[in-house]
LOTOR-579728 format. One line per 8 residues: number of its first residue (from 0); their letters; for each residue x, y, z of C-alpha. Coordinates in nm, 4 decimals. Last residue first. Example, Ala and Ser with C-alpha at 12.3 -4.5 7.8 and 13.67 -1.06 7.14 Angstrom:
BEGIN
1	SA	1.3670/-0.1060/0.7140; 1.2300/-0.4500/0.7800
This chain:
BEGIN
330	ATVGAAGL	20.0728/19.5915/-5.4644; 20.0425/19.9108/-5.2634; 20.2233/19.7509/-4.9710; 20.5014/19.6094/-5.1816; 20.5516/19.9408/-5.3602; 20.5655/20.1179/-5.0280; 20.8239/19.8704/-4.9028; 21.0341/19.9198/-5.2127
322	RDGRALSR	21.0070/20.2926/-5.1867; 21.1292/20.3025/-4.8312; 21.1868/20.6748/-4.8142; 21.0831/20.6852/-4.4503; 20.7993/20.9283/-4.5326; 20.6922/20.7165/-4.8256; 20.6589/20.4123/-4.5982; 20.4599/20.6126/-4.3432
314	AVRLHLRH	20.2160/20.7385/-4.6080; 20.1644/20.3903/-4.7536; 20.0967/20.2427/-4.4098; 19.8479/20.5189/-4.3283; 19.6635/20.4678/-4.6561; 19.6286/20.0951/-4.5850; 19.4943/20.1649/-4.2365; 19.2256/20.3962/-4.3825
306	RDECARPA	19.1287/20.1379/-4.6425; 19.0839/19.8754/-4.3706; 18.8662/20.1122/-4.1620; 18.6410/20.1895/-4.4598; 18.5929/19.8168/-4.5249; 18.5010/19.7595/-4.1587; 18.2463/20.0408/-4.1628; 18.0764/19.8928/-4.4751
298	LLRDARNR	18.0559/19.5350/-4.3481; 17.7524/19.5879/-4.1257; 17.5594/19.7932/-4.3824; 17.6335/19.5405/-4.6547; 17.5123/19.2571/-4.4319; 17.1830/19.4385/-4.3686; 17.1345/19.4955/-4.7417; 17.1932/19.1295/-4.8125
290	GRRRAAPV	16.9500/19.0213/-4.5438; 16.6795/19.2550/-4.6761; 16.7296/19.1249/-5.0297; 16.7164/18.7661/-4.9097; 16.3923/18.8302/-4.7222; 16.2397/18.9999/-5.0253; 16.2916/18.6962/-5.2385; 16.4956/18.7509/-5.5550
282	LSRRRAAV	16.2671/18.7328/-5.8596; 16.2271/19.1113/-5.8730; 16.6015/19.1447/-5.8983; 16.5963/18.9273/-6.2080; 16.3251/19.1434/-6.3649; 16.5260/19.4571/-6.2947; 16.8366/19.2992/-6.4427; 16.6470/19.1999/-6.7556
274	GAGSRRRQ	16.4908/19.5469/-6.8027; 16.7804/19.6894/-6.9948; 16.7858/19.3841/-7.2185; 16.8416/19.5884/-7.5321; 16.5381/19.4299/-7.6993; 16.3035/19.5138/-7.4116; 16.4197/19.8742/-7.3988; 16.3947/19.9086/-7.7750
266	VGQRVDGA	16.0346/19.7850/-7.7663; 15.9437/20.0280/-7.4880; 16.0994/20.3210/-7.6729; 15.9064/20.2334/-7.9891; 15.5775/20.2170/-7.7962; 15.6419/20.5518/-7.6275; 15.7372/20.7151/-7.9573; 15.4285/20.5790/-8.1345
258	DPRRRPVG	15.1947/20.7347/-7.8782; 15.0721/20.5858/-7.5528; 14.7263/20.7262/-7.4665; 14.7045/20.9723/-7.1793; 14.3623/20.9646/-7.0119; 14.2006/21.3027/-7.0483; 14.1138/21.4740/-6.7162; 13.7477/21.5456/-6.6500
250	VYFHHWPN	13.5772/21.8208/-6.4497; 13.1995/21.7766/-6.4428; 12.9685/22.0604/-6.3390; 12.5933/22.0347/-6.2735; 12.3941/22.3535/-6.3331; 12.0421/22.3525/-6.1869; 12.1952/22.3961/-5.8423; 12.2491/22.7709/-5.9096
242	EPVRFDRE	12.4036/22.9443/-5.6060; 12.5449/22.6159/-5.4782; 12.6722/22.5113/-5.8230; 12.6360/22.1348/-5.8335; 12.9517/21.9285/-5.8211; 13.1667/21.6816/-6.0134; 13.5258/21.5756/-5.9532; 13.8261/21.4279/-6.1265
234	VRLGAAAL	13.6208/21.2506/-6.3888; 13.8630/21.0450/-6.5975; 13.7918/21.1244/-6.9611; 13.8526/20.8771/-7.2422; 13.5171/20.9118/-7.4205; 13.3904/20.5900/-7.2580; 13.4599/20.7404/-6.9152; 13.2596/21.0511/-7.0005
226	ETLLAEPP	12.9714/20.8406/-7.1338; 12.9607/20.6371/-6.8143; 12.9554/20.9516/-6.6027; 12.6699/21.0788/-6.8202; 12.4683/20.7670/-6.7408; 12.5234/20.8092/-6.3666; 12.3442/21.1458/-6.3741; 12.0235/20.9691/-6.4809
218	HGATGLEW	11.8932/21.0369/-6.8341; 11.6218/20.7872/-6.9295; 11.3424/20.9796/-6.7576; 11.4656/21.3171/-6.6408; 11.7368/21.3657/-6.3801; 11.9885/21.5127/-6.6190; 11.8306/21.7167/-6.8958; 11.7414/21.6310/-7.2544
210	YHEGDFEH	11.6737/21.7848/-7.5968; 11.7020/22.1380/-7.4667; 11.6394/22.4387/-7.6940; 11.3073/22.4264/-7.8832; 11.1249/22.2583/-7.5960; 11.2221/21.8992/-7.6802; 11.0266/21.6745/-7.4474; 11.1472/21.5609/-7.1068
202	HYAVHPVP	10.9807/21.2575/-6.9561; 10.9446/21.2896/-6.5807; 11.1818/21.1376/-6.3287; 10.9676/21.1554/-6.0158; 11.1113/21.3166/-5.7061; 11.0001/21.3142/-5.3463; 11.2769/21.4584/-5.1238; 11.4890/21.2393/-4.8987
194	PRRAEVVK	11.8108/21.4135/-5.0116; 12.0488/21.2227/-5.2395; 12.3621/21.4379/-5.2802; 12.3039/21.6346/-4.9602; 12.5357/21.9354/-4.9407; 12.6644/22.1325/-4.6428; 12.8940/22.4369/-4.6485; 12.8886/22.5741/-5.0018
186	AGRGWREP	13.0493/22.9157/-5.0188; 12.8684/23.2423/-4.9483; 13.1819/23.4082/-4.8176; 13.1137/23.4132/-4.4459; 13.1099/23.0387/-4.3932; 13.4381/23.0066/-4.5847; 13.6223/23.1759/-4.2977; 13.5469/22.8960/-4.0560
178	VLWIFFID	13.3597/22.9903/-3.7361; 13.4988/22.8535/-3.4073; 13.8503/22.9925/-3.4381; 13.7408/23.3356/-3.5596; 13.4743/23.3542/-3.2889; 13.7266/23.2660/-3.0178; 13.9634/23.5390/-3.1356; 13.6818/23.7947/-3.1481
170	RLRQRNRL	13.5789/23.6973/-2.7949; 13.9384/23.7496/-2.6807; 13.9328/24.1156/-2.7810; 14.2551/24.2269/-2.9464; 14.5370/24.4552/-2.8360; 14.4748/24.3823/-2.4718; 14.8250/24.2358/-2.4355; 14.6666/23.8991/-2.3537
162	GRIWPRVF	14.4703/23.9127/-2.6776; 14.7685/24.0007/-2.8920; 14.9654/23.7152/-2.7391; 14.6742/23.4779/-2.7885; 14.6411/23.5712/-3.1569; 15.0179/23.5116/-3.2083; 15.0351/23.1686/-3.0471; 14.8109/22.9645/-3.2801
154	GQGLRRRV	14.9133/23.0641/-3.6295; 14.7822/23.2553/-3.9272; 14.7106/23.6248/-3.9580; 14.5795/23.8409/-3.6779; 14.5170/24.1427/-3.9008; 14.3414/23.9520/-4.1797; 14.1081/23.7777/-3.9363; 14.0405/24.1016/-3.7512
146	QHIWLGFY	13.9443/24.2735/-4.0755; 13.7107/23.9887/-4.1681; 13.5508/24.0026/-3.8223; 13.4963/24.3781/-3.8515; 13.3332/24.3401/-4.1921; 13.0691/24.1186/-4.0389; 12.8417/23.8823/-4.2261; 12.7072/23.5558/-4.0950
138	LPYSVGVW	12.5847/23.2204/-4.2183; 12.6572/23.3268/-4.5743; 12.4623/23.1457/-4.8489; 12.5109/22.7939/-4.9849; 12.3639/22.5532/-4.7361; 12.2524/22.2410/-4.9183; 11.9700/22.0348/-5.0596; 11.9541/21.9313/-5.4240
130	PTVDPVSI	11.6668/21.7541/-5.5980; 11.7355/21.6164/-5.9484; 11.6769/21.8656/-6.2299; 12.0337/21.8747/-6.3648; 12.1332/22.1074/-6.6492; 12.4775/22.0470/-6.8037; 12.8270/22.1738/-6.7246; 13.1526/22.0514/-6.8728
122	VVGRTAVR	13.5142/22.1407/-6.7934; 13.7737/21.9354/-6.9834; 14.1297/21.8863/-6.8636; 14.5020/21.9070/-6.9220; 14.5632/21.7907/-7.2794; 14.2399/21.8721/-7.4626; 14.1693/21.8295/-7.8378; 14.0679/21.4626/-7.8231
114	ALERLAAP	13.8723/21.4814/-7.4979; 13.6372/21.7439/-7.6425; 13.5962/21.5448/-7.9638; 13.5157/21.2260/-7.7726; 13.2600/21.4134/-7.5647; 13.0867/21.5407/-7.8784; 13.0681/21.1910/-8.0268; 12.9199/21.0571/-7.7031
106	VRAYPLHE	12.6596/21.3420/-7.6987; 12.5175/21.2620/-8.0427; 12.2612/21.0065/-7.9197; 12.1550/21.2547/-7.6531; 12.0186/21.4905/-7.9166; 12.2172/21.8122/-7.8948; 12.1214/22.1347/-7.7123; 12.1836/21.9517/-7.3832
98	LVEACLVV	12.5526/21.9403/-7.4747; 12.5950/22.3174/-7.4650; 12.5474/22.4405/-7.1086; 12.9201/22.4917/-7.0476; 13.1844/22.3366/-7.2729; 13.5271/22.4559/-7.1608; 13.8370/22.2842/-7.3018; 14.1731/22.3198/-7.1276
90	DFSGSELP	14.5291/22.2833/-7.2579; 14.4490/22.3095/-7.6254; 14.5971/22.1601/-7.9467; 14.5931/21.8045/-7.8155; 14.4452/21.6667/-8.1366; 14.4268/21.9191/-8.4171; 14.1124/22.1225/-8.4725; 13.8276/22.1019/-8.7241
82	LDTVPAVV	13.5838/22.0033/-8.4443; 13.3199/21.7552/-8.5548; 13.0654/21.6804/-8.2785; 13.1023/22.0298/-8.1332; 12.9692/22.1800/-8.4536; 13.1797/22.4305/-8.6474; 13.2296/22.8045/-8.6915; 13.5769/22.8796/-8.5597
74	TPKLAGDI	13.6895/23.2019/-8.3881; 13.3343/23.2797/-8.2884; 13.1505/23.5847/-8.4222; 12.8187/23.5281/-8.2381; 12.6404/23.5730/-8.5724; 12.8348/23.2746/-8.7072; 12.6194/23.0388/-8.5039; 12.7657/22.6876/-8.4999
66	DVTTVELG	13.0047/22.7819/-8.2200; 13.3730/22.7524/-8.1369; 13.5824/23.0013/-7.9383; 13.9603/23.0175/-7.9016; 14.0959/23.1717/-7.5821; 14.4628/23.2522/-7.5194; 14.4758/23.3241/-7.1466; 14.5971/23.6422/-6.9750
58	ARRLWDTV	14.3208/23.6873/-6.7158; 14.1681/23.9510/-6.9436; 14.1284/23.6740/-7.1985; 13.9506/23.4552/-6.9462; 13.6990/23.7235/-6.8533; 13.6421/23.8222/-7.2169; 13.5524/23.4637/-7.3028; 13.3423/23.4214/-6.9887
50	LGSGPGVE	13.1298/23.7238/-7.0863; 13.1125/23.6314/-7.4544; 12.7326/23.6346/-7.4605; 12.7167/23.2730/-7.5722; 13.0691/23.1320/-7.5966; 12.9491/22.7852/-7.7084; 13.2624/22.5723/-7.7002; 13.5476/22.7537/-7.5291
42	LVRRGGLR	13.8962/22.6303/-7.6168; 14.1697/22.7446/-7.3812; 14.5446/22.7693/-7.4416; 14.7257/22.9088/-7.1374; 14.7526/22.6178/-6.8959; 14.6173/22.5690/-6.5471; 14.3389/22.3385/-6.4280; 14.2446/22.5859/-6.1541
34	LVEDVQHW	14.2086/22.8716/-6.4033; 13.9549/22.6733/-6.6052; 13.7649/22.5710/-6.2914; 13.7468/22.9299/-6.1644; 13.6310/23.0691/-6.4980; 13.3440/22.8221/-6.5194; 13.2601/22.8707/-6.1511; 13.2280/23.2470/-6.2080
26	SSALREKT	12.9967/23.1811/-6.5009; 12.7747/22.9748/-6.2709; 12.7562/23.2700/-6.0325; 12.6561/23.4884/-6.3287; 12.3784/23.2399/-6.4028; 12.2481/23.2711/-6.0480; 12.2699/23.6512/-6.0692; 12.0387/23.6394/-6.3678
18	NYDRSWYH	12.1537/23.7181/-6.7181; 11.8912/23.5220/-6.9122; 11.5698/23.6952/-6.8055; 11.7315/24.0374/-6.8283; 11.8294/23.9814/-7.1902; 12.1904/23.9878/-7.3024; 12.2168/23.6258/-7.4170; 11.8783/23.6473/-7.5879
10	APPVQTAE	12.0058/23.9053/-7.8365; 12.2210/23.6396/-8.0032; 11.9191/23.4230/-8.0952; 11.9115/23.0764/-7.9312; 11.8389/22.7546/-8.1231; 12.0813/22.7790/-8.4148; 12.0220/22.5323/-8.6958; 12.2750/22.2612/-8.7732
2	TSM	12.4223/22.2503/-9.1258; 12.7703/22.3363/-9.0026; 13.0205/22.5127/-9.2210
């Protein structure tokens, strides 16, 4: 049982101020990143309202939840810095908007625990107050265009054939080619990582919930990347949610550490001398290897021709009944 105090009452997760459409968009990104990493066993640290938990379970995943607040009815009541779980017991670990509720000095220990229990990847999101500039909402909306895009399908020739047969307007075909489909779905189109916007890293004080936030004094985004690498996570990608730029996502893949079986197999391979031939081949100059391969290719047809002639001589000798001659040839 954890001795840490809860910071957010359970009723807060279902309040109108908390469940904004921007936060729901962030929840969609959480589910999308977990499904993209694959696997069936998911550990969710800090389930909150349980919306993402139910979403993932309805998608057919086995979700285990961890939280320090027993009132949220998690599967395991424990702090993220000391998970009572076996190493590598989950495919994907999701920890969204949780780490900022810890003092920053305890974040490295939490990251090490997340990397320890994950095999495929770790999805983390934390608040980021640095300026963000981008285009994230639809540039157009037209149900007719979406229907035309589905009807035409993929390819280059088929849309033209339909247009020339007056089955489809050519202007619709040109519009579909010029305007990407993602522009009409509210997806991120343009993003400026370091926009020329005035920004002063202010000092963040504990407000009852967050001990720190990225972009404040002493907490640049680069520092968290360093902590992730030190915890054994290789950051595959990081992004800001276009509909909610306050949430910064990091997707990390655990670095595979050699276990006892790998070390024992490597020692046996070295002792058996299986790698001696490979090392000797590596010492042969590349020019000599290329020359040898070229000579083999030139001599191969000649060797096949000699074998064919030998088989013909044996067949003719057997046909004449000259066993002695056939024996002499085969010898």
